N, C-alpha and C positions, 0 to 999 in steps of 0.2 A: 523225623521229617522236617523239611524246611518250613519256616514261618512264612506267612503271606500277608501282604499289606494291600488294602483296597480302600476306596472311599465309602462304599456302601456294601454291606454283606446282607444277602437275602437268604433266609432259611426256607426252603421249599420251592420245588420247581413245578408247581401247579399253575393254573391260569393266572392267579394274582401275582405270584413271584415272577413269572416269565414276562408278563406285560409290564410290570413295574421295572424290571431290568432293562427292557427295551426303551422305556420312557427316560430312564436315567442316562442311558448311553446316548440317546438323542441329544442330550444337553452336554455330552462330553464327560460325564461322571464315571469314574472307574467303578465297575460293578461286578461282584462275584456272587454266584448262587451256589449254595451247598444243598444237596439232595441225598437223603439217606438211601434211597433205592438205587441199585446199580443200573437198572433198566426201567423204562416206563412200564407200568402195569399193563397187561393185555386186555383189560376190560374198561368199560366206560360207566362212570356213575351217572353222569348226566347226558342228555341227548339234544339239548336245545340251546340256541342263543336267541335272546329276545330282541325286540325292536330297539330298546335303549342301548344294549351292547353293540348292536350293529351301527347305530348312529354314532357312538363314541369311536368305534374302530374306523369309521369312515373319516373322522377328523384327522387321521394319520394315513389315509389312503389304503387302509387294510381290509375294509369290509368286503370288497369284491373277491378277495382270495377265499373267504369263507362262504359267501353266497353261492359261488359257482360250484361248490362241492355239496351243498345241502339241498333239502327240499323245503318248500315254503308252504306254510299254512296261514290263512288270513285271519287268524284269531289268536287270542292269548289264553293260556291255561288258567282255570280256576277250579280248585278241587271242592268237592262237597255239594255242588249245586248242578242241576241239569240245565246248564245254560251255556251259551257261546258268547264270549267277549270279542266283538269285532274290532279290528284295528284300522279299517278303511278310513275312518274319520279321526283317528287319534293323532296327537301331535308328534309325528315321527316321519322320517324320510324313508323308513323301511316298515311299511304297514303289514308285517307278517312275523310269525315265529319261524325261525330257521331250524330245521331238523338236521343236526350234525353231531356225531358222537364226541363226547368230551375228549376222548383219546386223540381224535383228529384235531380238535381245537388246540390241545396242548402241543401236538406235533408242529402245527403251523406257527404257534406262538414261540416255540423253542427255536425254530428256524429263523424267525424274525429277530429274536433276542440275540442269538449268536452271530447273526449277520451284522448286527450293529456293534458287535465287539464285546458283548457280555460273556463272562467266563462261567461255565457251568461245570461244577465238580460233583459228579455222581459218586455214590458210595461213601459219602461224607455225612456222618451223623453228628448233629450238634449235641454236645455234652454239657458244657458249662458256659455261662456268660457273666462277665464282669464289666461294669462301665465306670468311667471316671470323667473328670471334666474335659478331657481331651479326646475321648473316644470309647470304643468298646473292644474288649478282648474276648474272643470266643475260642473254645477248645472243641475240636471235632475229632471223632474217631473214624479211622479208615482201616482198610485191610492191612496197611503197612504200619499202623500205630496211630498215636495221637498227633494232631497238628494244631498249631496256634495261628489264628487269623486276627489281625488287628484292623479295625475299620473305624471310620468317623461315626457311622450310624449302622444300626442293625435293624432289619425289618423281619418280623416273624410272619411268614406266609405258610406256616407248617401245620395247618389243620386244627380241628377242634380240640385235640389233646396237646396243643402247642407247647413245646419245650421252651421256646422263647418267652411266651407269656408267663409260664411258671417261674422261669429263672429271673424274670424281671419283677416278679411278685406283683403282678397285675391281677386284681380280683376279677372273677368271672361269675357274677351273680345271675340268677335266673331260676328256672324250674326244671326239675328232673322229668324224665319221660314217664308218662302215665300209661302209655300204650306202645306196643312194639309190633313191627311188621317184618315179615320175611320176604326177601327179594331173591329171585333166581332167574338168571339167564339160562334157559333150558331148551332142550329139543324134545318135542312131544312124540311119543310112540305113534299116536294117531292125531295128526294136525286138526282133524275135525272134532276131536273130543272136547276141545276148549275154545269157545268162540272168542273173537277179539272184543275188547271193551270190558265192561263190568258184568259179571255173572253173579246173581244172588241165589243163595241156597238157604236151607234151614239153619245153618250154623254161621252164616256170615257172607262176605263178598270176596270175589277174586277178580283182580284187574289183570288183563292180558294185553300187552303192548307188542305190536309186530316189530321185529327186528330182522335184519338180513340173515336168513338162514336159521333163525331161532325165534323164540318169543321171550319177553320179560314178564314174569309172573310175580304179582305182589298180593299178599294176603296177610291177615292178622296172625300174629304169633300166639297160639293158644297156651304156650308153656307158662308156668308160674314165673313170677318176676325173679325169684332166686336162681332160676335156671337161665337167666337172660344172657349170660356170658358163654354159654355152651356153644360149641361150634355148630354152624348150620350145615346140615347134610342134605343130600337129595331125598333121603327117606323122610327126614323131618319136614321138609317143605312139602313133599307129597302127602304126608299125613295131614298137614294143615289145610291143604287144598281139598282133600277128601272130606275133612270134617266140616269145612265151610259149605261145600256144595251138597253134601249128603250122598255122594257117589264117588266111585273110584276113577281117577284120571292117571294114566300111566306116564310118568316122566322118564324118558329114556336116557337123557344125558344132561349133565350140569356143566355149563361153561363158567359160571361164576355164581357164588351164593353169599349172601350177607344178611344182616339184620339192621334195622334202623328204628329209632324211636321218635317221639314228638317233643323231645327236650328243647327248651328255648333258653339260651344264655347269651349275654353280651358283656364284653369286657367293660369295666367301669371307666376305663380310659384307653384311648388308642395310642397314646404316647406317654412314656415315662422316661424323661431325659433324652438319651440318645437311642432309645429302643422304641420301635413302633410296631403296630400290628395291622394286618390286612387280611381280608377273606375270612375263612372259617376260624382262623386264630383269634379273630376279633368278635365273631358271632356265630352261633349255631341256631338252627331253627327247623321246624318241621319241613319236609321236602315238598309241601304243597305248592303248586304253581311253578315248579321246576325253575326256581330262581337262584339257586346256590352259586353256580358258575358266574352268573350275570352280576350278582352283587359283588363278587370277588373282583371282577374286571372293573366295576365302577369304583371300588376302593382304590385300586392300583392307578387308575387314570386320574383320580383326584390327587393322590399323593405324589405321583412321579415328578411333576413340574415343581411342586412346592419343595420337596426334598432336594431336588437338583439345585434350585436357587439357593437353598440354605447351605449346601455343601460348597457352592461356588462363592458364597459370601455376598450375594447380591439380593438376598431376600429381605423384604421389609420386616420390621418387628411384628411378631405374631403370625407370620404367614404359615409356618409349620403347624402351629397350634390350630389354625383354621381347619386342618385336616380332621382333627377330632371333632371340632364344632360341627362341621358339615356332615361328615360321614357317620358319626355316632347317632345323630338325629335320624338320618336316612336308614341306618341299621335298625333302630328302634321301630320305625314304621314297617320295615320288612318283617320283624318278629311279630308285630301286631297283626298284620294281614295274613301271614302264614299260619299263625295260631288260630285265627278266626276260621280259615279254610279247614284246618285240621278238625276243629270242633264241629263244623257243619258236616263233615264227612263221617262222623261217628254214627253207628246204628242205634240212635236214640230217638224214639218216636216223639219225645217231648220237644225235639228241635224241629219237627215237621212244620209247625206254623211259621217259624222263623225262616226256614228254607223256602216255603211257599211265598212269603212276603218278599224276600230278596229276589226270588226268581221273577216275580211279577214286576218288581221295580226295574230289574235289569232289562225288561222288555222295552223300556223307554230309551230312546237313542242317547239322550244326554246322560242318563245314569249308566248305561252300558259303556259309554266312552269313558266316563269318570272311573269306573271300576277297572277298565282295561289299563288306563294310564296309571292307576294306583298300584296295581299288582305287578306291573312291568317296570316301574320306576320312571316312566315317562313324565310323571307329574313332579319330578324332582325340581325344586327351586331353592337355591342357596340364598341366604340373606345377604343383601348388598348394602344395608344401612342407608338406603335412600329415603329422604324425608318426605318425598312426594307420595301421598296416598293414591294418586292417580297415575302411578308409574306405568311405563310402557310394558306390555305383556311379556316382552322378552327378558326383562331385568331379572337376573338370577337364574334364568333357565338356559337350556341348551338352544342356541339360535339355529333355526332351520337351515338346511343346506341350500341357501338361496341360489337361484340362477343369476349369474353376473354377466355383464357385457363389458368387454374391454377392447382396447385397440387391437389386441392380439387375437380377438375372437371370444367365443363364449367360455365361461369358466364357472366353477362352483365355489361357494364359500369354504367348503372343506379344504380346498386347495390352498387357502391362505394359512392353514393351521398345520400342514404336514411337517413343518420344521419344529413344531412344539414351542413356538414363541407367541407372546401376546401381540394382538393386531388391533389397530384402529381402522375399521372399515368405513370409509367415506362413501356413502351411497348417493353421491351428487354428480356423477358423471366424471369427466376428465379432471386431472389435477389442475390447480391454478398455474398460471404461467411460471415456469422455472421450477416447479415441483415435479418429483417423480416418485414412483413407488416400486416395490418388489413383491412379487407373488411367488411363493414356493411352488415348484412344479409337482406333478402327481407322484414323483418318485422320492419326495422328501428332500432333505438337505443336499445341496449340490446341483439340483435341477431347478434353477431359478430363471424366471422370465421377467424382463423389465416391462412394465405396463404403463401406458400413458393414459389409459382410460378412454371411455367413449360414451356419449350420451345414449346412443342406441335407440331403437324404436320406442323404448319405454320412457325416454326423456329423463331429466334429472329427478331425483327423489324428493328434493326439497330445496329451500333457500340456502344460500351460502353464508348467512350471517353467523359469525362466530367460528367458521370453519378454519380460517387461517390460524387463529389462536389455538384451536383444538389440535391442529396438525403439529404446530410448534411445541406445544405442551407434551404431546405424546412422544415426539422424537427426543425431547430432552430426557425422557425416562427410558430411552433405548427401545421404544416400541415401534414396530413396523407400521407404516401407514399405507393402506391399499385403497386406490380410487377405482370406483366402478359404478355403473348404473344397474338398476334391477327392474325388470318389467312387472314384478309382482307387487301387489298392494300390501305394504307392511307398515306404513306410517312412520318409518325411521329415516333420518338423514345420515346418522352416524352411530356406530356401536363399538364399544371397547370389548374385545373378545379376550377372555383369559385363555391361556394355552389349552385348557380343556374344552373350549368352545362355549362356555357359559358367559352370558352378557354381564359385565361389571358396571356398565354405564351406557345410556342411550340418549341421543338427541333426536327428538321427534321431528317429523317433516316440517312442522310449523315453526321450528326453531327452539322450542322449549326443551331443556335438558332434564333428564331424570337423575338427580343427584349432581355432584360436582366432579368434573373430569379430573382435575388435579388431585382431589382427595382419593378418587378411585385408583389413579395411577400410583399414588404413594402407598395405598393399602395393598395393592396386588403386584406392583412392578418395582417397588423400591424407590429410593431418592433419585433426584435428577442426576443424570450422567452415569447411571449404572445400568448396563445392558443386562436384561434378565435371562438371556439365552446364549447359545453358543455363537 
């Protein structure tokens, strides 16, 4: 078969691979995805998108496509405790968990990725990987034989048993599973025989989750560990349910059966030369909190703009390495909180005092909010190296989707980021005489509207001291400058937004800056005169 040449090769067409491909194409980077399956599986491992994922997708104008198809629950999942983590007061623009099958999430992301020009090759299984100073050579197996693909970079989004990770000789330290569970999407002979939620019997617990036309049943696998690789059958799941409840429940039909454990592992590095990892290829953890798909999307959103700038030759030194620095720390925190939830969910009465203590503490609004933001990733804050200990609360965090007022009418902060470029948002009303700005339209690149800004009912957000210098400095680094006013009380006059929506620098309304703008621009956007985006 013919060889293929591309800028970035992605292994795996799951949530991480598809979103990453779309982010790279947004910056004009040639991107190819290889996926070993000929067709997308007909089952869904996950069924939720959390608030953090929706906030990120909104920065590209995508969240609405998912929200309109799902159902909303105003709380976050936390396994092992009888408590509800409320999202109403959390730091999010989407204070709910969205119920939507992973299969549908992948379908929508695939549609988005291919619409941007990403090439998806199904039935292509990665076999070997070799890298050199100039790029990566991958050999993939297809129905027609082997094929060679040459790329500048390779990203493994190919799951917990990642071939890319193994071929790149990246260590995967952590702990093996100590407990296993059986999961089945099944049809009950008698729908009344197994109530929804958690049922406890003399032999354990059974979790039943409603699904359209069937139920998802989860219970502990009573089989010995040496039998842990045996295929899961309907009879085996039924026996485990019967043993847990001490009574017989007739399972009429199986739509999908699998087994999972509480193993927790994390790649010791997310980058080795020209090979990078994202999603389950970089970390596996207990399924507590239904966080898997969401962490994968977070990885892809952080990596996409950094890798694109690197391929285009506009990235400042160390930008691509910051992907490991930021997401490895975030991944370690996910492993910690999911392992804690898994431990709390064990039927061990010695844990009862701890469960009782945490449940009572979670009854306090401030603790409830902190737990909700921790388990959903809403508390994510990346280090921006600002020397000021009294830094603005936005620094390093995802900036809220502010209501903006412009001469063209109302807008949202997320609209400034749909093109995937860094933005200096000047929240001081209209631009100074002779200055103009550009705001990306809701449909992304190509849908641009020229804004002149407006004071609006809220008035200017702060003084203009230093503004002219800020604007000129940002433009010298190829950064878009957007002028607007905002009726909300946020205490900021200007903010430098990375393409992922996290604040890299903030000037307070009183005129004081958190960190140095020129330094932040050099760190995230490259030297003067280099445009970081398409």
